[in-house]
VMD Tcl script that builds the backbone (N, CA, C; Angstrom):
set m [mol new atoms 102]
animate dup $m
set s [atomselect $m all]
$s set {name element resname resid chain x y z} {
  {N N UNK 1 A 1.024 -1.413 -0.261}
  {CA C UNK 1 A 0.174 0.326 0.012}
  {C C UNK 1 A 0.695 1.491 -0.514}
  {N N UNK 2 A 0.539 2.300 -0.871}
  {CA C UNK 2 A 1.136 3.146 -1.205}
  {C C UNK 2 A 0.594 4.886 0.385}
  {N N UNK 3 A 1.962 5.393 0.757}
  {CA C UNK 3 A 1.071 6.034 1.589}
  {C C UNK 3 A 1.214 7.354 1.221}
  {N N UNK 4 A 0.399 8.912 1.264}
  {CA C UNK 4 A 0.933 10.158 0.710}
  {C C UNK 4 A 1.070 11.034 2.411}
  {N N UNK 5 A 1.441 10.985 2.401}
  {CA C UNK 5 A 1.554 12.494 3.648}
  {C C UNK 5 A 2.570 13.930 3.702}
  {N N UNK 6 A 2.522 14.251 4.772}
  {CA C UNK 6 A 2.281 15.587 4.780}
  {C C UNK 6 A 3.440 15.858 6.409}
  {N N UNK 7 A 4.686 16.676 6.197}
  {CA C UNK 7 A 5.622 16.120 8.026}
  {C C UNK 7 A 6.327 17.787 7.728}
  {N N UNK 8 A 5.876 18.725 8.726}
  {CA C UNK 8 A 6.584 19.661 8.754}
  {C C UNK 8 A 7.557 19.403 9.438}
  {N N UNK 9 A 8.732 20.669 8.606}
  {CA C UNK 9 A 9.945 20.678 9.165}
  {C C UNK 9 A 10.588 21.590 10.350}
  {N N UNK 10 A 12.053 21.364 10.225}
  {CA C UNK 10 A 12.355 21.844 11.654}
  {C C UNK 10 A 12.219 23.427 11.836}
  {N N UNK 11 A 11.908 24.098 10.259}
  {CA C UNK 11 A 12.156 25.150 10.037}
  {C C UNK 11 A 10.835 25.968 10.172}
  {N N UNK 12 A 9.652 25.230 10.301}
  {CA C UNK 12 A 8.675 25.076 10.187}
  {C C UNK 12 A 7.700 25.243 8.588}
  {N N UNK 13 A 8.283 24.581 7.375}
  {CA C UNK 13 A 7.500 24.453 6.207}
  {C C UNK 13 A 7.381 22.637 5.482}
  {N N UNK 14 A 6.316 22.358 5.480}
  {CA C UNK 14 A 5.986 21.435 5.077}
  {C C UNK 14 A 6.351 21.040 3.842}
  {N N UNK 15 A 6.557 19.757 3.641}
  {CA C UNK 15 A 7.125 18.838 2.988}
  {C C UNK 15 A 5.925 17.561 2.295}
  {N N UNK 16 A 5.452 17.074 1.338}
  {CA C UNK 16 A 4.348 16.663 0.852}
  {C C UNK 16 A 5.364 15.451 0.160}
  {N N UNK 17 A 4.802 14.012 0.267}
  {CA C UNK 17 A 5.477 13.221 -0.449}
  {C C UNK 17 A 5.024 11.716 -0.187}
  {N N UNK 18 A 5.263 10.713 -0.951}
  {CA C UNK 18 A 4.802 9.542 -0.550}
  {C C UNK 18 A 5.613 8.389 -0.707}
  {N N UNK 19 A 5.161 6.947 0.195}
  {CA C UNK 19 A 6.039 5.584 0.110}
  {C C UNK 19 A 5.570 4.819 0.461}
  {N N UNK 20 A 6.211 3.487 0.506}
  {CA C UNK 20 A 4.935 2.434 0.305}
  {C C UNK 20 A 6.011 2.199 2.045}
  {N N UNK 21 A 6.528 2.356 3.112}
  {CA C UNK 21 A 7.242 2.273 4.045}
  {C C UNK 21 A 6.978 3.543 4.780}
  {N N UNK 22 A 5.681 3.400 5.324}
  {CA C UNK 22 A 5.747 4.970 6.522}
  {C C UNK 22 A 6.763 4.892 7.614}
  {N N UNK 23 A 6.920 3.614 8.226}
  {CA C UNK 23 A 7.414 3.971 9.389}
  {C C UNK 23 A 8.938 4.578 9.434}
  {N N UNK 24 A 9.397 3.822 7.856}
  {CA C UNK 24 A 10.413 4.479 7.535}
  {C C UNK 24 A 10.683 5.126 6.936}
  {N N UNK 25 A 9.756 5.697 6.274}
  {CA C UNK 25 A 10.360 7.174 5.851}
  {C C UNK 25 A 10.128 8.272 6.793}
  {N N UNK 26 A 9.068 7.852 7.893}
  {CA C UNK 26 A 9.522 8.986 9.528}
  {C C UNK 26 A 10.068 8.838 10.141}
  {N N UNK 27 A 10.954 7.243 10.245}
  {CA C UNK 27 A 11.645 7.333 10.939}
  {C C UNK 27 A 12.842 8.686 10.420}
  {N N UNK 28 A 13.439 8.412 8.873}
  {CA C UNK 28 A 14.402 8.610 8.482}
  {C C UNK 28 A 14.068 10.610 8.441}
  {N N UNK 29 A 13.276 10.982 8.174}
  {CA C UNK 29 A 12.906 12.083 8.450}
  {C C UNK 29 A 13.212 12.925 10.033}
  {N N UNK 30 A 12.786 11.959 10.866}
  {CA C UNK 30 A 12.945 12.426 12.339}
  {C C UNK 30 A 15.054 12.555 12.688}
  {N N UNK 31 A 15.548 11.359 11.228}
  {CA C UNK 31 A 17.059 11.382 11.923}
  {C C UNK 31 A 17.485 12.289 11.092}
  {N N UNK 32 A 17.003 12.848 10.349}
  {CA C UNK 32 A 17.494 13.989 9.217}
  {C C UNK 32 A 18.110 12.758 8.198}
  {N N UNK 33 A 17.801 12.205 7.904}
  {CA C UNK 33 A 18.427 11.879 6.436}
  {C C UNK 33 A 17.460 11.539 5.626}
  {N N UNK 34 A 16.713 12.093 5.540}
  {CA C UNK 34 A 15.367 11.943 4.370}
  {C C UNK 34 A 14.730 12.552 4.168}
}
mol reanalyze $m
mol bondsrecalc $m
mol representation Tube
mol addrep $m
């Protein structure tokens, strides 16, 4: 299943994207590697 997401970045901008692995994508965003 594909997921569409909106993430708030540390500078308060919003980033929209998609992924098949939402847990991996959120972890990458939170640790700064994605």
